[in-house]
Each structure stands twice: as C-alpha cells, then as structure tokens.
C-alpha positions as CSV (number, residue, x, y, z in Angstrom):
1,W,33.6,-59.5,-19.1
2,I,31.6,-58.2,-15.9
3,T,28.0,-59.3,-16.8
4,D,25.0,-56.8,-16.5
5,E,23.4,-58.8,-13.7
6,F,26.2,-58.9,-11.7
7,L,26.7,-54.6,-11.6
8,Q,22.8,-54.7,-10.8
9,V,23.1,-57.0,-8.0
10,M,26.4,-55.5,-6.8
11,K,24.4,-52.1,-6.9
12,S,21.5,-53.5,-5.0
13,D,22.5,-55.6,-2.9
14,H,24.4,-54.0,-0.3
15,E,25.1,-57.4,1.9
16,F,26.8,-59.1,-1.5
17,A,28.5,-56.0,-2.6
18,G,29.7,-55.8,1.2
19,S,31.1,-59.6,0.9
20,F,33.9,-58.8,-1.8
21,D,36.2,-55.6,-2.0
22,V,38.1,-57.0,-5.1
23,V,36.8,-57.6,-8.7
24,G,39.2,-59.5,-10.9
25,L,38.8,-59.1,-14.7
26,H,40.9,-60.6,-17.8
27,Y,42.6,-57.7,-19.5
28,P,40.3,-55.0,-18.0
29,C,41.1,-52.2,-20.2
30,S,39.3,-53.9,-23.0
31,A,36.2,-54.7,-20.7
32,P,33.5,-51.8,-21.8
33,N,32.0,-52.1,-18.1
34,A,34.9,-51.6,-16.0
35,P,34.6,-48.1,-14.8
36,E,31.6,-49.0,-13.0
37,I,33.2,-51.5,-10.6
38,F,35.8,-48.6,-10.1
39,R,33.0,-46.2,-9.7
40,A,31.3,-48.0,-7.2
41,G,34.4,-48.2,-4.7
42,K,35.7,-51.8,-5.5
43,K,39.3,-52.2,-6.6
44,L,39.7,-53.6,-10.0
45,W,42.8,-55.9,-10.6
46,A,43.6,-57.7,-14.0
47,S,43.0,-61.5,-12.9
48,E,44.9,-62.3,-16.5
49,E,47.3,-59.9,-18.7
50,V,49.8,-60.0,-21.1
51,S,50.3,-62.5,-23.8
52,T,53.0,-61.3,-25.4
53,P,56.2,-63.2,-27.1
54,A,59.1,-64.1,-24.8
55,A,61.2,-60.9,-25.4
56,W,62.3,-58.7,-22.8
57,E,63.0,-55.8,-25.1
58,A,59.5,-56.2,-26.0
59,G,57.2,-58.3,-23.6
60,G,59.1,-56.0,-20.3
61,G,58.3,-52.6,-22.0
62,C,54.5,-54.0,-22.7
63,L,54.3,-55.5,-18.9
64,G,55.1,-51.8,-17.7
65,R,53.0,-49.9,-19.8
66,L,49.8,-52.4,-19.0
67,N,50.4,-52.0,-15.4
68,N,50.7,-48.5,-15.5
69,Q,47.7,-48.1,-17.8
70,N,45.5,-50.2,-15.1
71,F,46.9,-48.1,-12.5
72,V,45.9,-45.0,-14.0
73,R,42.7,-45.8,-15.4
74,F,41.6,-48.0,-12.5
75,G,43.9,-47.5,-9.6
76,S,44.7,-51.2,-10.4
77,T,47.6,-52.7,-8.0
78,S,47.6,-56.5,-8.9
79,T,48.4,-58.3,-12.1
80,T,48.2,-61.6,-12.9
81,V,50.8,-62.2,-16.0
82,W,49.7,-65.0,-18.3
83,A,52.3,-66.6,-18.5
84,V,55.6,-65.8,-17.0
85,I,57.5,-68.7,-17.8
86,W,56.1,-70.3,-21.0
87,S,56.8,-74.4,-21.0
88,A,54.8,-76.1,-23.6
89,Y,55.5,-78.2,-27.0
90,A,56.0,-75.9,-29.7
91,N,53.4,-77.0,-31.9
92,L,50.7,-75.5,-29.7
93,G,48.6,-73.1,-31.7
94,C,49.4,-70.5,-28.5
95,F,53.1,-71.3,-28.7
96,G,55.6,-68.5,-27.2
97,H,52.9,-66.2,-25.1
98,G,55.0,-65.9,-22.3
99,M,57.7,-63.7,-20.8
100,M,60.4,-66.6,-21.0
101,Y,60.9,-69.8,-22.3
102,A,61.6,-72.8,-20.4
103,H,63.0,-75.4,-23.1
104,E,64.0,-78.5,-22.4
C-alpha cells in the first residue's frame, strides 16, 4: 500500500517527486489510494500480481483480465507475475500459486 505520508511528500516535495517516474504496487487495483499516484502524473506498475493456480484455462485468462484491468484503470504497462513457474515442496501452505509447475 501507499502510505499517506508518501503521498503528502510526493505532492509537496517537487525534488523528491521528480526523482522517480514510476510507482510499483502489489495488486494495484486493490490499493485504495492508487488513483492518487495516477492523478499525480506518475506511471503505476503492478510490482506483484497473479497468485493463481497453475491452469492455463484459468490462470492465463486471469492474467489477461488483470493486465487489461490495470491498463484501463491506471494506464499500467508493466506487471510482475508471482510466480510464472512454481517449483516448491507440495506441503507448503501456498503451494501451487504459479502459472506453471516445475516438478522434479
């Protein structure tokens, strides 16, 4: 999430605001104050997105919808997918959250 303090400093300190062009957010469509970054003229990128089970019929469609939604809402042109290829022990609590599995 973006803190109110960050937004206040970005709006009041022009040198700070001029030092970056992009703000990365995890799951930006869920962030309540994400539109303020967009309105401030900064690019908004999804620095983490898509925690979905590995299934192309569901996962691929989900990724397409999220990319489209991020672009339409915020003009976002970059998304980091968590995780594209999932390779971990099956007994982990979050097992299976990736676009593809990499089994032994």
